[in-house]
C-alpha positions as CSV (number, residue, x, y, z in Angstrom):
1,M,-35.7,-19.9,-10.5
2,E,-36.5,-18.5,-7.1
3,E,-36.7,-14.5,-6.6
4,Y,-34.3,-13.2,-3.9
5,P,-36.5,-12.2,-0.8
6,I,-35.0,-8.9,-0.8
7,T,-34.5,-6.2,-3.5
8,I,-33.1,-2.9,-3.2
9,S,-33.6,0.1,-5.9
10,V,-31.5,3.1,-5.7
11,E,-32.1,6.3,-7.6
12,Y,-29.0,7.2,-9.4
13,K,-28.4,10.7,-10.2
14,E,-27.9,11.3,-14.0
15,N,-26.2,14.6,-14.1
16,L,-23.1,14.3,-12.6
17,S,-21.2,17.8,-12.4
18,R,-18.0,17.8,-14.2
19,L,-16.7,20.1,-11.3
20,T,-17.5,17.6,-8.7
21,T,-15.6,14.7,-10.9
22,F,-12.4,17.1,-11.1
23,F,-12.6,17.6,-7.2
24,R,-12.6,13.8,-6.7
25,Y,-9.4,13.2,-8.8
26,A,-7.9,16.7,-7.4
27,M,-8.3,15.2,-4.1
28,A,-6.5,11.9,-5.0
29,I,-3.3,13.9,-5.9
30,P,-2.4,14.4,-1.9
31,H,-2.9,10.8,-1.3
32,Y,-0.5,9.7,-4.1
33,I,2.1,12.1,-2.8
34,C,1.8,10.7,0.6
35,L,2.0,7.0,-0.8
36,W,5.1,8.3,-2.9
37,G,6.8,9.5,0.2
38,I,6.0,6.4,2.3
39,G,7.6,4.4,-0.6
40,I,10.6,6.2,-0.5
41,A,11.0,6.1,3.2
42,M,10.6,2.2,3.2
43,Q,13.3,2.0,0.5
44,I,15.4,3.8,2.8
45,V,14.9,1.7,5.9
46,V,15.2,-1.6,3.7
47,F,18.5,-0.1,2.5
48,I,19.9,0.6,6.0
49,S,18.7,-2.3,7.7
50,W,20.6,-4.5,5.0
51,F,23.7,-3.4,6.9
52,Q,22.4,-4.3,10.0
53,V,21.1,-7.8,9.0
54,A,24.0,-9.1,6.9
55,P,26.7,-9.0,9.4
56,C,24.5,-10.6,12.0
57,A,23.5,-13.6,9.4
58,Q,27.2,-13.9,8.5
59,E,28.2,-14.3,12.3
60,H,25.5,-16.6,12.7
61,L,26.7,-18.9,9.9
62,V,30.1,-18.6,11.2
63,L,29.0,-19.8,14.8
64,E,27.0,-22.4,13.2
65,N,29.9,-24.1,11.3
66,A,31.9,-23.8,14.3
67,F,29.9,-26.6,16.1
68,F,30.4,-29.2,13.1
């Protein structure tokens, strides 16, 4: 099998600090809170829009059946 023409070697830091790992997870918490809020807002918008779309769809069906 032929070797790839380019090789990449990266030195990986063996000693990962526990404090750094903790802050990475801690910084994810605000992100999840924002996603949770956006999810609730989306559910409210879908619930409200249902009452706008449903009557329009019913009117469309009534008008469509009137021509037959």
